[in-house]
C-alpha positions as a printed NumPy array, in Angstrom:
array([[  0.   ,   0.   ,   0.   ],
       [  2.873,   2.383,   0.915],
       [  4.611,   1.619,  -2.4  ],
       [  1.399,   2.439,  -4.308],
       [  1.103,   5.792,  -2.537],
       [  4.754,   6.606,  -3.25 ],
       [  4.293,   5.683,  -6.902],
       [  1.307,   8.021,  -7.202],
       [  3.32 ,  10.852,  -5.652],
       [  6.106,  10.31 ,  -8.189],
       [  3.615,  10.277, -11.089],
       [  1.991,  13.532,  -9.991],
       [  5.412,  15.116,  -9.45 ],
       [  6.55 ,  14.181, -12.969],
       [  3.253,  15.061, -14.662],
       [  4.174,  18.704, -15.448],
       [  7.459,  17.496, -16.99 ],
       [  5.603,  14.987, -19.162],
       [  3.309,  17.639, -20.637],
       [  4.465,  19.447, -23.797],
       [  5.446,  23.067, -23.33 ],
       [  2.464,  24.19 , -25.428],
       [  0.137,  22.204, -23.183],
       [  1.546,  23.791, -20.039],
       [  1.179,  27.261, -21.562],
       [ -2.455,  26.537, -22.372],
       [ -3.111,  25.456, -18.781],
       [ -1.376,  28.515, -17.349],
       [ -3.342,  30.784, -19.709],
       [ -6.734,  29.499, -18.56 ],
       [ -8.968,  32.354, -17.498],
       [-12.189,  31.956, -15.542],
       [-15.209,  34.243, -15.602],
       [-18.012,  34.049, -13.085],
       [-21.602,  34.508, -14.259],
       [-23.974,  35.383, -11.406],
       [-27.224,  37.169, -10.673],
       [-25.322,  40.41 , -11.328],
       [-25.079,  39.258, -14.966],
       [-28.773,  38.406, -15.219],
       [-29.122,  34.915, -13.758],
       [-32.356,  34.52 , -11.755],
       [-30.382,  32.658,  -9.061],
       [-26.786,  31.65 ,  -8.432],
       [-27.855,  27.988,  -8.112],
       [-27.293,  26.287, -11.488],
       [-28.473,  22.663, -11.627],
       [-27.564,  21.671, -15.194],
       [-25.422,  23.076, -18.023],
       [-26.184,  22.176, -21.642],
       [-24.632,  23.269, -24.935],
       [-26.977,  23.113, -27.928],
       [-26.134,  22.331, -31.55 ],
       [-25.561,  26.011, -32.35 ],
       [-23.064,  26.364, -29.512],
       [-25.223,  28.352, -27.092],
       [-25.041,  27.5  , -23.396],
       [-28.313,  26.766, -21.593],
       [-28.517,  26.823, -17.81 ],
       [-31.145,  24.978, -15.798],
       [-31.903,  26.753, -12.531],
       [-34.603,  26.501,  -9.887],
       [-36.031,  29.83 , -10.988],
       [-35.941,  29.697, -14.746],
       [-34.313,  28.573, -17.986],
       [-31.332,  30.688, -19.09 ],
       [-29.533,  31.102, -22.406],
       [-25.965,  32.395, -22.354],
       [-24.342,  33.527, -25.626],
       [-20.991,  34.441, -24.114],
       [-22.012,  38.045, -23.547],
       [-25.424,  38.192, -21.933],
       [-28.049,  36.028, -20.252],
       [-31.597,  35.613, -21.559],
       [-34.067,  34.238, -19.013],
       [-37.246,  32.285, -19.746],
       [-39.525,  31.957, -16.736],
       [-43.08 ,  32.36 , -15.598],
       [-43.636,  35.554, -13.656],
       [-46.137,  38.363, -13.12 ],
       [-45.596,  39.633, -16.668],
       [-45.525,  36.213, -18.35 ],
       [-47.692,  33.873, -16.262],
       [-47.702,  30.266, -17.419],
       [-44.727,  30.671, -19.743],
       [-43.195,  27.444, -18.379],
       [-44.968,  24.585, -16.653],
       [-42.552,  25.187, -13.762],
       [-39.498,  27.413, -13.36 ],
       [-37.533,  24.589, -11.715],
       [-35.666,  23.026, -14.652],
       [-34.52 ,  19.405, -14.213],
       [-33.131,  18.429, -17.636],
       [-32.406,  19.813, -21.121],
       [-31.96 ,  18.519, -24.678],
       [-32.251,  19.991, -28.17 ],
       [-33.442,  18.263, -31.333],
       [-32.469,  18.709, -34.993],
       [-35.565,  20.828, -35.721],
       [-34.469,  23.858, -33.71 ],
       [-36.317,  23.032, -30.484],
       [-34.987,  22.996, -26.957],
       [-36.738,  20.6  , -24.573],
       [-36.881,  21.3  , -20.837],
       [-38.191,  18.902, -18.193],
       [-39.586,  20.148, -14.89 ],
       [-41.372,  18.656, -11.846],
       [-44.643,  19.85 , -13.37 ],
       [-44.416,  18.924, -17.023],
       [-42.433,  19.19 , -20.245],
       [-41.692,  22.319, -22.288],
       [-40.615,  22.672, -25.939],
       [-39.003,  25.993, -26.843],
       [-38.769,  26.997, -30.495],
       [-35.353,  28.661, -30.466],
       [-36.139,  30.791, -33.542],
       [-39.51 ,  32.202, -32.497],
       [-39.269,  31.892, -28.709],
       [-42.652,  30.126, -28.62 ],
       [-43.04 ,  27.555, -25.848],
       [-45.303,  24.51 , -26.098],
       [-46.262,  22.735, -22.878],
       [-46.959,  19.044, -22.34 ],
       [-48.588,  18.048, -19.063],
       [-50.714,  15.167, -17.818],
       [-52.629,  13.601, -19.441],
       [-50.459,  14.131, -22.538],
       [-47.611,  12.533, -20.55 ],
       [-47.957,   9.827, -17.868],
       [-46.452,  11.954, -15.099],
       [-45.618,  15.636, -14.842],
       [-42.249,  14.95 , -13.185],
       [-39.786,  14.76 , -16.093],
       [-36.386,  13.47 , -14.921],
       [-34.435,  12.984, -18.154],
       [-34.435,  13.713, -21.884],
       [-32.584,  12.224, -24.843],
       [-32.474,  13.147, -28.543],
       [-31.035,  10.3  , -30.61 ],
       [-28.987,  10.442, -33.804],
       [-32.246,   9.705, -35.642],
       [-33.819,  12.815, -34.044],
       [-36.065,  10.77 , -31.766],
       [-37.009,  12.618, -28.586],
       [-37.286,  10.283, -25.597],
       [-38.742,  11.502, -22.312],
       [-38.247,   9.823, -18.932],
       [-40.923,  10.543, -16.336],
       [-41.736,   9.256, -12.861],
       [-44.412,   6.996, -14.359],
       [-42.926,   5.769, -17.609],
       [-40.959,   6.277, -20.813],
       [-42.327,   8.325, -23.72 ],
       [-41.406,   8.921, -27.347],
       [-42.365,  12.19 , -29.025],
       [-44.477,  11.846, -32.197],
       [-43.75 ,  14.966, -34.267],
       [-46.518,  14.211, -36.789],
       [-49.196,  14.291, -34.079],
       [-47.302,  16.64 , -31.723],
       [-47.93 ,  14.228, -28.878],
       [-46.102,  11.68 , -26.751],
       [-46.407,   7.901, -26.966],
       [-46.157,   5.981, -23.697],
       [-44.017,   2.857, -23.959],
       [-45.657,   0.626, -21.38 ],
       [-46.519,  -3.091, -21.301],
       [-48.669,  -2.872, -24.416],
       [-45.859,  -1.615, -26.683],
       [-42.954,  -3.515, -25.12 ],
       [-44.315,  -7.023, -24.894],
       [-44.841,  -6.702, -21.145],
       [-41.168,  -5.86 , -20.499],
       [-41.26 ,  -2.145, -19.717],
       [-43.931,  -1.15 , -17.241],
       [-45.029,   2.177, -15.818],
       [-41.929,   2.889, -13.762],
       [-39.777,   5.828, -12.766],
       [-37.207,   6.484, -15.51 ],
       [-34.187,   8.421, -14.247],
       [-31.564,   8.243, -17.013],
       [-31.36 ,   7.729, -20.78 ],
       [-28.383,   7.122, -23.079],
       [-27.799,   6.13 , -26.707],
       [-24.767,   3.945, -27.427],
       [-22.611,   3.757, -30.575],
       [-24.902,   1.084, -32.042],
       [-27.979,   3.267, -31.672],
       [-29.401,   1.209, -28.81 ],
       [-31.272,   3.039, -26.087],
       [-30.285,   2.39 , -22.454],
       [-32.907,   3.107, -19.8  ],
       [-32.031,   3.486, -16.137],
       [-34.897,   3.288, -13.657],
       [-35.368,   4.163, -10.005],
       [-36.01 ,   0.658,  -8.654],
       [-36.711,  -1.644, -11.61 ],
       [-33.241,  -2.112, -13.03 ],
       [-31.559,  -1.319, -16.336],
       [-33.177,  -1.862, -19.732],
       [-31.927,  -1.796, -23.316],
       [-33.996,  -1.022, -26.38 ],
       [-32.84 ,  -2.139, -29.814],
       [-34.875,  -1.737, -32.982],
       [-33.87 ,  -5.313, -33.86 ],
       [-34.331,  -6.957, -30.468],
       [-37.026,  -4.72 , -28.949],
       [-36.931,  -4.064, -25.168],
       [-34.775,  -6.2  , -22.908],
       [-34.188,  -6.231, -19.143],
       [-30.416,  -6.214, -18.574],
       [-29.903,  -5.799, -14.832],
       [-32.175,  -5.873, -11.828]])
């Protein structure tokens, strides 16, 4: 154990020497800028950071959705002057699709922001199985998947609605459960992490499968 600790100390001591000079200069030239309520944030508590396909930074806070372009902050939130703009100002998760929309999940529903027009479309129960939206994923095929506390949904752009993937559509595999995380792998398979029902994988060839429980 002592030898392992000594080895780590030697590695960290030699690390600066192992880096190219250009790399060290880049590290030493790093400059940090703090963005706070003084710059327009509705609160200093930032829960999630997301960069969209155009390069803009979106910040999920407890008191609104913020867009940062490197110079100024634009805030989207429901208030006295814009009541009902968002289903809830507490933003849990963010994702953007290939059609110019930014999706924002909250504890009281789902919001779709058209980034060109600024128009916001809301999706709440009964259009989704549960208003608490924990996670979002946009796949390489531009599929928008939504994880809620009562099930997994897929957005149908033709009908502008969400399809619940429960027992009926998954051969009894995926039930109405709390979905907490979503990921697409290099093969295009969808991985679904749940609160207490294990890990699932969805493949267009193999359908839904329970992997771990």
